[in-house]
A tleap script that builds the chain and sets N, CA, C and O, in Angstrom:
source leaprc.protein.ff14SB
mol = sequence {
  NMET SER LYS LYS GLN GLU GLN GLN ASP ALA
  ARG GLY ALA PRO ALA SER PRO ALA GLY SER
  ALA GLY ALA PRO ARG LEU ILE SER LEU HIE
  ASP TYR PRO ALA VAL ALA VAL ARG VAL ARG
  ARG ALA LYS ALA TRP GLY GLY ILE VAL ALA
  PHE GLY ILE VAL ALA PHE GLY SER THR SER
  GLN GLY ALA THR LEU SER ASP ALA LEU VAL
  ARG ALA LEU VAL ALA GLY ILE ILE GLY LEU
  HIE VAL THR TRP PHE ALA ALA VAL VAL ALA
  ALA ARG ARG ILE LEU LYS ALA GLN THR VAL
  ALA ALA VAL GLU ARG ALA LEU ALA ARG ARG
  ARG GLN LEU PRO ALA GLY ARG CSER
}
set mol.1.N position { -16.453 -12.315 -30.686 }
set mol.1.CA position { -15.714 -11.833 -29.271 }
set mol.1.C position { -14.702 -12.563 -29.371 }
set mol.1.O position { -14.954 -13.737 -29.643 }
set mol.2.N position { -13.437 -12.239 -29.227 }
set mol.2.CA position { -12.487 -13.235 -29.275 }
set mol.2.C position { -12.047 -13.562 -27.781 }
set mol.2.O position { -12.359 -12.777 -26.885 }
set mol.3.N position { -11.376 -14.636 -27.529 }
set mol.3.CA position { -10.925 -15.429 -26.171 }
set mol.3.C position { -10.475 -14.192 -25.377 }
set mol.3.O position { -11.156 -13.807 -24.426 }
set mol.4.N position { -9.658 -13.732 -25.640 }
set mol.4.CA position { -9.255 -12.200 -24.407 }
set mol.4.C position { -9.912 -11.723 -24.073 }
set mol.4.O position { -9.853 -11.553 -22.855 }
set mol.5.N position { -11.058 -11.114 -24.796 }
set mol.5.CA position { -12.112 -10.251 -24.464 }
set mol.5.C position { -12.940 -11.202 -23.832 }
set mol.5.O position { -13.499 -10.584 -22.926 }
set mol.6.N position { -13.351 -12.482 -23.825 }
set mol.6.CA position { -13.775 -13.190 -23.181 }
set mol.6.C position { -13.458 -13.486 -21.581 }
set mol.6.O position { -14.320 -13.648 -20.717 }
set mol.7.N position { -12.078 -13.519 -21.394 }
set mol.7.CA position { -11.698 -13.420 -20.403 }
set mol.7.C position { -11.294 -12.365 -19.194 }
set mol.7.O position { -10.482 -12.452 -18.273 }
set mol.8.N position { -12.241 -11.306 -19.614 }
set mol.8.CA position { -12.152 -9.706 -19.187 }
set mol.8.C position { -13.829 -9.561 -18.523 }
set mol.8.O position { -14.906 -9.916 -19.001 }
set mol.9.N position { -13.531 -8.981 -17.419 }
set mol.9.CA position { -15.047 -8.263 -17.036 }
set mol.9.C position { -15.226 -7.230 -17.660 }
set mol.9.O position { -14.442 -6.791 -18.501 }
set mol.10.N position { -16.419 -6.648 -17.282 }
set mol.10.CA position { -16.890 -5.570 -17.710 }
set mol.10.C position { -15.791 -4.215 -17.656 }
set mol.10.O position { -15.626 -3.447 -18.604 }
set mol.11.N position { -14.985 -4.102 -16.129 }
set mol.11.CA position { -14.172 -3.257 -16.108 }
set mol.11.C position { -12.779 -3.371 -16.868 }
set mol.11.O position { -11.930 -2.492 -16.717 }
set mol.12.N position { -12.522 -4.677 -17.842 }
set mol.12.CA position { -11.256 -4.676 -18.331 }
set mol.12.C position { -10.369 -5.460 -17.724 }
set mol.12.O position { -9.386 -5.881 -18.335 }
set mol.13.N position { -10.618 -5.769 -16.384 }
set mol.13.CA position { -9.723 -6.537 -15.445 }
set mol.13.C position { -9.954 -8.321 -15.943 }
set mol.13.O position { -10.884 -8.884 -16.521 }
set mol.14.N position { -9.089 -8.647 -15.588 }
set mol.14.CA position { -9.320 -10.244 -15.967 }
set mol.14.C position { -10.183 -10.895 -15.206 }
set mol.14.O position { -10.433 -10.481 -14.074 }
set mol.15.N position { -10.765 -12.011 -15.711 }
set mol.15.CA position { -11.959 -12.812 -15.381 }
set mol.15.C position { -11.160 -13.407 -14.392 }
set mol.15.O position { -9.985 -13.761 -14.492 }
set mol.16.N position { -12.111 -13.502 -13.171 }
set mol.16.CA position { -11.511 -14.853 -12.052 }
set mol.16.C position { -11.164 -16.021 -12.316 }
set mol.16.O position { -12.082 -16.582 -12.914 }
set mol.17.N position { -10.098 -16.822 -12.138 }
set mol.17.CA position { -10.437 -17.667 -12.659 }
set mol.17.C position { -11.148 -19.087 -12.565 }
set mol.17.O position { -11.750 -19.182 -11.495 }
set mol.18.N position { -11.223 -19.856 -13.111 }
set mol.18.CA position { -12.435 -21.122 -13.437 }
set mol.18.C position { -12.465 -21.465 -12.000 }
set mol.18.O position { -11.435 -21.571 -11.334 }
set mol.19.N position { -13.778 -21.656 -11.478 }
set mol.19.CA position { -13.969 -22.505 -10.380 }
set mol.19.C position { -14.337 -21.269 -9.059 }
set mol.19.O position { -14.898 -21.467 -7.982 }
set mol.20.N position { -13.907 -20.272 -9.502 }
set mol.20.CA position { -14.542 -18.984 -8.278 }
set mol.20.C position { -15.361 -17.569 -9.386 }
set mol.20.O position { -15.162 -16.366 -9.555 }
set mol.21.N position { -16.046 -18.312 -9.767 }
set mol.21.CA position { -16.880 -17.330 -10.739 }
set mol.21.C position { -17.550 -16.210 -10.093 }
set mol.21.O position { -17.597 -15.090 -10.602 }
set mol.22.N position { -18.213 -16.600 -8.659 }
set mol.22.CA position { -18.591 -15.378 -7.790 }
set mol.22.C position { -17.413 -14.804 -6.914 }
set mol.22.O position { -17.747 -13.798 -6.289 }
set mol.23.N position { -16.453 -15.108 -6.775 }
set mol.23.CA position { -15.546 -14.559 -6.070 }
set mol.23.C position { -15.116 -12.934 -6.192 }
set mol.23.O position { -15.089 -12.472 -7.332 }
set mol.24.N position { -14.834 -12.189 -5.244 }
set mol.24.CA position { -14.387 -10.781 -5.453 }
set mol.24.C position { -13.438 -10.533 -5.793 }
set mol.24.O position { -12.631 -10.800 -4.903 }
set mol.25.N position { -12.796 -9.987 -6.963 }
set mol.25.CA position { -11.745 -9.637 -7.289 }
set mol.25.C position { -11.105 -8.797 -5.965 }
set mol.25.O position { -11.697 -7.830 -5.485 }
set mol.26.N position { -10.107 -9.183 -5.559 }
set mol.26.CA position { -9.425 -8.022 -4.524 }
set mol.26.C position { -8.340 -7.203 -4.920 }
set mol.26.O position { -7.531 -7.699 -5.704 }
set mol.27.N position { -8.192 -6.180 -4.573 }
set mol.27.CA position { -7.433 -4.993 -5.101 }
set mol.27.C position { -6.160 -5.107 -4.483 }
set mol.27.O position { -6.246 -5.259 -3.264 }
set mol.28.N position { -4.722 -5.075 -5.049 }
set mol.28.CA position { -3.737 -5.120 -4.229 }
set mol.28.C position { -3.299 -3.554 -3.840 }
set mol.28.O position { -3.948 -2.674 -4.405 }
set mol.29.N position { -2.282 -3.159 -2.950 }
set mol.29.CA position { -2.054 -2.211 -2.868 }
set mol.29.C position { -1.292 -1.253 -3.991 }
set mol.29.O position { -1.296 -0.026 -4.080 }
set mol.30.N position { -0.656 -2.225 -4.796 }
set mol.30.CA position { -0.410 -1.636 -6.027 }
set mol.30.C position { -1.288 -0.795 -7.118 }
set mol.30.O position { -1.068 0.050 -7.986 }
set mol.31.N position { -2.372 -1.482 -6.599 }
set mol.31.CA position { -3.510 -0.737 -7.772 }
set mol.31.C position { -4.373 0.044 -7.037 }
set mol.31.O position { -5.358 0.507 -7.613 }
set mol.32.N position { -4.120 0.358 -5.453 }
set mol.32.CA position { -4.657 1.706 -5.192 }
set mol.32.C position { -3.629 3.134 -5.085 }
set mol.32.O position { -2.765 3.507 -4.292 }
set mol.33.N position { -4.288 3.730 -6.439 }
set mol.33.CA position { -3.427 4.800 -6.208 }
set mol.33.C position { -3.355 5.749 -4.845 }
set mol.33.O position { -2.177 5.764 -4.487 }
set mol.34.N position { -3.939 6.313 -4.214 }
set mol.34.CA position { -3.516 6.534 -3.194 }
set mol.34.C position { -2.698 6.342 -1.929 }
set mol.34.O position { -2.153 7.102 -1.129 }
set mol.35.N position { -2.830 4.988 -2.067 }
set mol.35.CA position { -1.972 4.237 -0.836 }
set mol.35.C position { -0.608 4.056 -1.753 }
set mol.35.O position { 0.397 4.143 -1.048 }
set mol.36.N position { -0.359 3.853 -2.982 }
set mol.36.CA position { 0.787 3.902 -3.531 }
set mol.36.C position { 1.384 5.255 -3.361 }
set mol.36.O position { 2.573 5.271 -3.041 }
set mol.37.N position { 0.822 6.303 -3.506 }
set mol.37.CA position { 1.403 7.525 -3.343 }
set mol.37.C position { 2.353 7.700 -1.853 }
set mol.37.O position { 3.507 7.971 -1.522 }
set mol.38.N position { 1.280 7.415 -1.343 }
set mol.38.CA position { 1.667 7.575 0.480 }
set mol.38.C position { 2.656 6.712 0.991 }
set mol.38.O position { 3.403 6.951 1.939 }
set mol.39.N position { 2.605 5.524 0.189 }
set mol.39.CA position { 3.886 4.547 0.798 }
set mol.39.C position { 5.011 5.043 0.068 }
set mol.39.O position { 5.976 5.032 0.832 }
set mol.40.N position { 5.265 5.388 -0.835 }
set mol.40.CA position { 6.273 5.995 -1.598 }
set mol.40.C position { 6.460 7.450 -1.297 }
set mol.40.O position { 7.282 8.121 -1.921 }
set mol.41.N position { 5.767 7.902 -0.424 }
set mol.41.CA position { 6.423 9.350 0.271 }
set mol.41.C position { 7.122 9.026 1.853 }
set mol.41.O position { 8.141 9.372 2.452 }
set mol.42.N position { 6.034 8.231 2.103 }
set mol.42.CA position { 6.935 7.597 3.605 }
set mol.42.C position { 8.348 6.833 3.540 }
set mol.42.O position { 9.071 6.706 4.528 }
set mol.43.N position { 8.679 6.303 2.165 }
set mol.43.CA position { 9.592 5.636 1.730 }
set mol.43.C position { 10.981 6.815 1.735 }
set mol.43.O position { 12.122 6.684 2.178 }
set mol.44.N position { 10.422 7.776 1.158 }
set mol.44.CA position { 11.231 8.571 0.776 }
set mol.44.C position { 11.877 9.555 2.311 }
set mol.44.O position { 13.043 9.833 2.592 }
set mol.45.N position { 10.615 9.880 3.048 }
set mol.45.CA position { 10.782 10.619 4.179 }
set mol.45.C position { 11.735 9.552 5.283 }
set mol.45.O position { 12.599 9.821 6.117 }
set mol.46.N position { 11.316 8.667 4.981 }
set mol.46.CA position { 12.123 7.303 6.140 }
set mol.46.C position { 13.177 7.526 5.822 }
set mol.46.O position { 13.814 8.061 6.728 }
set mol.47.N position { 14.033 7.287 4.414 }
set mol.47.CA position { 15.395 7.426 4.053 }
set mol.47.C position { 16.086 8.993 4.478 }
set mol.47.O position { 17.015 9.130 5.273 }
set mol.48.N position { 15.529 9.886 3.891 }
set mol.48.CA position { 16.034 11.180 4.358 }
set mol.48.C position { 16.203 11.151 6.080 }
set mol.48.O position { 17.248 11.454 6.656 }
set mol.49.N position { 15.245 10.822 6.594 }
set mol.49.CA position { 15.159 11.625 8.145 }
set mol.49.C position { 16.566 10.170 8.858 }
set mol.49.O position { 17.258 10.280 9.869 }
set mol.50.N position { 16.537 9.145 7.999 }
set mol.50.CA position { 17.370 8.112 8.920 }
set mol.50.C position { 18.555 8.639 8.517 }
set mol.50.O position { 19.328 8.771 9.466 }
set mol.51.N position { 19.111 9.084 7.190 }
set mol.51.CA position { 20.526 9.604 6.391 }
set mol.51.C position { 20.939 11.101 7.466 }
set mol.51.O position { 21.973 11.328 8.095 }
set mol.52.N position { 19.915 11.768 7.363 }
set mol.52.CA position { 20.500 13.253 8.091 }
set mol.52.C position { 20.492 13.003 9.755 }
set mol.52.O position { 21.013 13.855 10.475 }
set mol.53.N position { 19.834 11.712 10.379 }
set mol.53.CA position { 20.233 11.486 11.552 }
set mol.53.C position { 21.411 11.222 12.063 }
set mol.53.O position { 21.961 11.775 13.015 }
set mol.54.N position { 21.931 10.019 11.141 }
set mol.54.CA position { 23.102 9.685 11.159 }
set mol.54.C position { 24.378 10.040 10.788 }
set mol.54.O position { 25.424 9.645 11.305 }
set mol.55.N position { 24.202 11.039 9.587 }
set mol.55.CA position { 25.178 11.965 9.269 }
set mol.55.C position { 25.395 13.336 10.702 }
set mol.55.O position { 26.398 13.762 11.274 }
set mol.56.N position { 24.027 13.634 10.820 }
set mol.56.CA position { 24.581 14.849 11.948 }
set mol.56.C position { 25.299 13.846 13.256 }
set mol.56.O position { 26.262 14.330 13.851 }
set mol.57.N position { 24.928 12.833 13.553 }
set mol.57.CA position { 25.166 12.109 14.778 }
set mol.57.C position { 26.836 11.770 14.589 }
set mol.57.O position { 27.748 11.935 15.399 }
set mol.58.N position { 26.871 11.139 12.960 }
set mol.58.CA position { 28.393 10.617 12.834 }
set mol.58.C position { 29.328 12.154 13.332 }
set mol.58.O position { 29.987 12.283 14.364 }
set mol.59.N position { 29.157 12.996 12.442 }
set mol.59.CA position { 29.717 14.305 12.223 }
set mol.59.C position { 30.232 14.877 13.776 }
set mol.59.O position { 31.353 15.092 14.237 }
set mol.60.N position { 29.301 14.968 14.154 }
set mol.60.CA position { 29.010 15.686 15.762 }
set mol.60.C position { 30.118 14.562 16.583 }
set mol.60.O position { 30.905 14.931 17.455 }
set mol.61.N position { 30.049 13.840 16.336 }
set mol.61.CA position { 31.119 12.686 17.183 }
set mol.61.C position { 32.330 12.821 16.792 }
set mol.61.O position { 33.147 12.320 17.564 }
set mol.62.N position { 32.860 13.446 15.631 }
set mol.62.CA position { 34.097 13.428 15.364 }
set mol.62.C position { 34.233 12.580 13.737 }
set mol.62.O position { 35.336 12.613 13.191 }
set mol.63.N position { 33.636 12.205 13.378 }
set mol.63.CA position { 34.032 10.933 12.401 }
set mol.63.C position { 34.360 11.739 11.138 }
set mol.63.O position { 33.758 12.807 11.024 }
set mol.64.N position { 35.138 11.424 10.266 }
set mol.64.CA position { 35.729 12.290 9.020 }
set mol.64.C position { 34.408 12.053 8.410 }
set mol.64.O position { 33.499 11.268 8.675 }
set mol.65.N position { 34.631 13.306 7.178 }
set mol.65.CA position { 33.191 13.363 6.371 }
set mol.65.C position { 32.924 11.895 5.743 }
set mol.65.O position { 31.840 11.323 5.853 }
set mol.66.N position { 34.306 11.229 4.916 }
set mol.66.CA position { 33.523 10.368 4.443 }
set mol.66.C position { 33.139 9.154 5.129 }
set mol.66.O position { 32.356 8.358 4.610 }
set mol.67.N position { 33.600 8.992 6.153 }
set mol.67.CA position { 32.893 7.820 7.109 }
set mol.67.C position { 32.063 8.009 7.709 }
set mol.67.O position { 31.751 7.045 8.408 }
set mol.68.N position { 31.140 9.326 7.868 }
set mol.68.CA position { 30.220 9.868 8.097 }
set mol.68.C position { 28.918 9.491 7.074 }
set mol.68.O position { 27.843 9.008 7.428 }
set mol.69.N position { 29.356 9.873 5.634 }
set mol.69.CA position { 28.371 9.906 4.364 }
set mol.69.C position { 28.336 8.439 4.374 }
set mol.69.O position { 27.169 8.220 4.047 }
set mol.70.N position { 29.003 7.088 4.582 }
set mol.70.CA position { 28.796 6.312 4.255 }
set mol.70.C position { 28.050 5.843 5.100 }
set mol.70.O position { 27.078 5.220 4.671 }
set mol.71.N position { 28.192 5.943 6.287 }
set mol.71.CA position { 27.287 5.567 7.630 }
set mol.71.C position { 25.768 6.184 7.317 }
set mol.71.O position { 24.683 5.685 7.614 }
set mol.72.N position { 25.971 7.090 6.812 }
set mol.72.CA position { 24.697 7.924 6.787 }
set mol.72.C position { 23.803 7.282 5.484 }
set mol.72.O position { 22.589 7.477 5.426 }
set mol.73.N position { 24.594 6.425 4.348 }
set mol.73.CA position { 24.007 5.983 3.470 }
set mol.73.C position { 23.471 4.780 3.885 }
set mol.73.O position { 22.256 4.585 3.851 }
set mol.74.N position { 24.297 3.918 4.291 }
set mol.74.CA position { 23.690 2.807 5.147 }
set mol.74.C position { 22.286 3.045 5.931 }
set mol.74.O position { 21.258 2.406 5.707 }
set mol.75.N position { 22.395 3.823 6.650 }
set mol.75.CA position { 21.555 3.646 7.466 }
set mol.75.C position { 20.007 4.600 6.672 }
set mol.75.O position { 18.851 4.493 7.083 }
set mol.76.N position { 20.383 5.311 5.709 }
set mol.76.CA position { 19.229 5.614 4.952 }
set mol.76.C position { 18.191 4.601 4.058 }
set mol.76.O position { 16.984 4.598 3.816 }
set mol.77.N position { 19.004 4.002 3.813 }
set mol.77.CA position { 18.835 2.561 2.990 }
set mol.77.C position { 17.929 1.437 3.652 }
set mol.77.O position { 17.101 0.645 3.205 }
set mol.78.N position { 18.570 1.778 5.220 }
set mol.78.CA position { 18.156 0.825 6.104 }
set mol.78.C position { 16.573 1.514 6.702 }
set mol.78.O position { 15.521 0.883 6.800 }
set mol.79.N position { 16.737 2.575 6.951 }
set mol.79.CA position { 15.450 3.649 7.065 }
set mol.79.C position { 14.339 3.396 5.978 }
set mol.79.O position { 13.163 3.137 6.236 }
set mol.80.N position { 15.030 3.539 4.407 }
set mol.80.CA position { 13.704 3.205 3.863 }
set mol.80.C position { 13.084 2.264 3.790 }
set mol.80.O position { 11.854 2.279 3.734 }
set mol.81.N position { 13.864 1.120 3.773 }
set mol.81.CA position { 13.204 -0.244 4.050 }
set mol.81.C position { 12.344 -0.537 5.238 }
set mol.81.O position { 11.381 -1.304 5.261 }
set mol.82.N position { 12.778 0.111 6.130 }
set mol.82.CA position { 12.110 -0.427 7.563 }
set mol.82.C position { 10.730 0.835 7.668 }
set mol.82.O position { 9.713 0.587 8.316 }
set mol.83.N position { 10.875 1.789 7.130 }
set mol.83.CA position { 9.865 2.410 6.747 }
set mol.83.C position { 8.851 2.095 5.499 }
set mol.83.O position { 7.670 2.435 5.568 }
set mol.84.N position { 9.228 1.622 4.691 }
set mol.84.CA position { 8.496 1.087 3.732 }
set mol.84.C position { 8.008 -0.263 4.002 }
set mol.84.O position { 7.397 -0.696 3.025 }
set mol.85.N position { 8.049 -0.905 4.770 }
set mol.85.CA position { 7.531 -2.160 5.597 }
set mol.85.C position { 6.764 -1.748 6.345 }
set mol.85.O position { 5.662 -2.288 6.247 }
set mol.86.N position { 6.869 -0.836 7.247 }
set mol.86.CA position { 5.705 -0.346 8.257 }
set mol.86.C position { 4.745 0.253 7.147 }
set mol.86.O position { 3.795 -0.513 6.988 }
set mol.87.N position { 4.687 1.197 6.450 }
set mol.87.CA position { 3.937 1.692 5.463 }
set mol.87.C position { 3.194 1.002 5.059 }
set mol.87.O position { 2.027 1.284 5.331 }
set mol.88.N position { 3.429 -0.175 4.262 }
set mol.88.CA position { 2.465 -1.276 3.556 }
set mol.88.C position { 1.806 -1.952 4.615 }
set mol.88.O position { 0.644 -2.229 4.319 }
set mol.89.N position { 2.258 -2.419 6.085 }
set mol.89.CA position { 1.358 -3.028 6.845 }
set mol.89.C position { 0.150 -2.066 7.433 }
set mol.89.O position { -0.993 -2.496 7.589 }
set mol.90.N position { 0.593 -0.542 7.778 }
set mol.90.CA position { -0.377 0.132 7.775 }
set mol.90.C position { -1.360 0.297 6.869 }
set mol.90.O position { -2.480 0.247 7.376 }
set mol.91.N position { -1.331 0.486 5.634 }
set mol.91.CA position { -1.823 0.831 4.528 }
set mol.91.C position { -2.908 -0.434 4.647 }
set mol.91.O position { -4.111 -0.175 4.657 }
set mol.92.N position { -2.320 -2.152 4.760 }
set mol.92.CA position { -3.012 -2.890 4.670 }
set mol.92.C position { -4.023 -2.782 5.660 }
set mol.92.O position { -5.100 -3.118 5.168 }
set mol.93.N position { -4.131 -2.419 6.970 }
set mol.93.CA position { -4.886 -2.768 7.841 }
set mol.93.C position { -5.908 -1.691 7.618 }
set mol.93.O position { -7.060 -1.981 7.942 }
set mol.94.N position { -5.652 -0.325 7.048 }
set mol.94.CA position { -6.330 0.808 6.649 }
set mol.94.C position { -7.340 0.582 5.625 }
set mol.94.O position { -8.507 0.967 5.691 }
set mol.95.N position { -6.773 -0.109 4.619 }
set mol.95.CA position { -7.704 -0.777 3.390 }
set mol.95.C position { -8.630 -1.692 3.773 }
set mol.95.O position { -9.740 -1.592 3.251 }
set mol.96.N position { -8.396 -2.764 4.744 }
set mol.96.CA position { -9.130 -3.555 5.516 }
set mol.96.C position { -10.227 -3.141 6.071 }
set mol.96.O position { -11.407 -3.367 5.802 }
set mol.97.N position { -9.526 -2.262 7.189 }
set mol.97.CA position { -10.630 -1.634 7.430 }
set mol.97.C position { -11.667 -0.728 6.955 }
set mol.97.O position { -12.740 -0.797 7.554 }
set mol.98.N position { -11.573 0.055 6.060 }
set mol.98.CA position { -12.349 0.458 4.948 }
set mol.98.C position { -13.116 -0.371 4.437 }
set mol.98.O position { -14.326 -0.166 4.338 }
set mol.99.N position { -12.347 -1.769 3.905 }
set mol.99.CA position { -13.422 -2.510 2.968 }
set mol.99.C position { -14.598 -3.450 4.040 }
set mol.99.O position { -15.557 -4.049 3.554 }
set mol.100.N position { -14.304 -3.429 5.506 }
set mol.100.CA position { -15.358 -3.611 6.545 }
set mol.100.C position { -16.565 -3.085 6.490 }
set mol.100.O position { -17.694 -3.556 6.347 }
set mol.101.N position { -15.885 -1.429 6.704 }
set mol.101.CA position { -16.759 -0.276 6.600 }
set mol.101.C position { -17.946 -0.325 5.138 }
set mol.101.O position { -19.100 0.104 5.149 }
set mol.102.N position { -17.356 -0.861 4.186 }
set mol.102.CA position { -18.082 -0.393 3.074 }
set mol.102.C position { -19.019 -1.563 3.325 }
set mol.102.O position { -20.244 -1.483 3.405 }
set mol.103.N position { -18.372 -2.525 3.424 }
set mol.103.CA position { -19.888 -3.717 3.458 }
set mol.103.C position { -20.850 -3.791 4.359 }
set mol.103.O position { -22.011 -4.147 4.157 }
set mol.104.N position { -20.195 -3.332 5.714 }
set mol.104.CA position { -21.247 -2.835 6.820 }
set mol.104.C position { -22.447 -1.837 6.475 }
set mol.104.O position { -23.592 -1.999 6.897 }
set mol.105.N position { -21.995 -0.679 5.570 }
set mol.105.CA position { -22.871 0.264 5.061 }
set mol.105.C position { -23.449 -0.745 3.868 }
set mol.105.O position { -24.636 -0.892 4.162 }
set mol.106.N position { -23.182 -1.476 2.713 }
set mol.106.CA position { -23.888 -1.695 2.075 }
set mol.106.C position { -24.940 -2.750 3.097 }
set mol.106.O position { -26.150 -2.526 3.052 }
set mol.107.N position { -24.622 -3.445 3.649 }
set mol.107.CA position { -25.733 -4.601 4.101 }
set mol.107.C position { -26.608 -3.433 5.037 }
set mol.107.O position { -27.807 -3.706 5.091 }
set mol.108.N position { -26.355 -2.641 5.508 }
set mol.108.CA position { -27.113 -1.857 6.279 }
set mol.108.C position { -28.153 -1.255 4.917 }
set mol.108.O position { -29.325 -1.622 4.993 }
set mol.109.N position { -27.854 -0.548 3.951 }
set mol.109.CA position { -28.899 -0.242 2.748 }
set mol.109.C position { -29.590 -1.173 2.727 }
set mol.109.O position { -30.815 -1.074 2.654 }
set mol.110.N position { -28.886 -2.422 2.795 }
set mol.110.CA position { -29.967 -3.654 1.856 }
set mol.110.C position { -30.940 -3.988 2.796 }
set mol.110.O position { -31.901 -4.714 2.543 }
set mol.111.N position { -30.681 -3.404 4.018 }
set mol.111.CA position { -32.096 -4.024 4.856 }
set mol.111.C position { -32.828 -2.637 5.167 }
set mol.111.O position { -33.913 -2.797 5.726 }
set mol.112.N position { -32.525 -1.532 4.965 }
set mol.112.CA position { -33.454 -1.011 4.674 }
set mol.112.C position { -34.398 -0.599 3.813 }
set mol.112.O position { -35.243 0.281 3.973 }
set mol.113.N position { -34.178 -1.369 2.790 }
set mol.113.CA position { -34.913 -1.518 1.241 }
set mol.113.C position { -35.874 -1.959 1.609 }
set mol.113.O position { -35.852 -2.727 2.571 }
set mol.114.N position { -37.262 -1.572 0.861 }
set mol.114.CA position { -38.898 -1.950 1.293 }
set mol.114.C position { -38.658 -3.410 0.632 }
set mol.114.O position { -37.992 -3.600 -0.385 }
set mol.115.N position { -39.454 -4.611 1.546 }
set mol.115.CA position { -39.168 -5.866 0.981 }
set mol.115.C position { -40.212 -6.023 -0.488 }
set mol.115.O position { -41.201 -5.403 -0.879 }
set mol.116.N position { -39.338 -7.291 -1.083 }
set mol.116.CA position { -39.991 -7.410 -2.499 }
set mol.116.C position { -38.858 -6.946 -3.429 }
set mol.116.O position { -38.752 -7.467 -4.539 }
set mol.117.N position { -38.003 -5.984 -3.020 }
set mol.117.CA position { -36.946 -5.312 -3.753 }
set mol.117.C position { -35.878 -6.062 -3.784 }
set mol.117.O position { -36.159 -7.111 -3.204 }
set mol.118.N position { -34.646 -6.075 -4.212 }
set mol.118.CA position { -33.117 -6.491 -3.572 }
set mol.118.C position { -32.375 -5.741 -4.584 }
set mol.118.O position { -31.144 -5.723 -4.559 }
savepdb mol mol.pdb
quit
């Protein structure tokens, strides 16, 4: 077995660093496909909505088309980043709550096992 294969666990993920043999592997938002899709979708909608609101507001107040589009572009970029930040914060909280619920379910199942079994 090569050194690289020894450094990977059964799932093919890199093994935990030395000194943390029993430490659980944490999952980042990037590794969670459903969350990554939702964050990307939220970013897109945030940018589009901010762009649309500012473009409509600017043109309805008499701004020239070029000025309105520049303002809308800047607002769209800002809206994208604000929405991205909010989506990441919400996703982290949701994943943390799901993790806590999964641990509680596992502990409840463990308590229900008959004595002598683990």
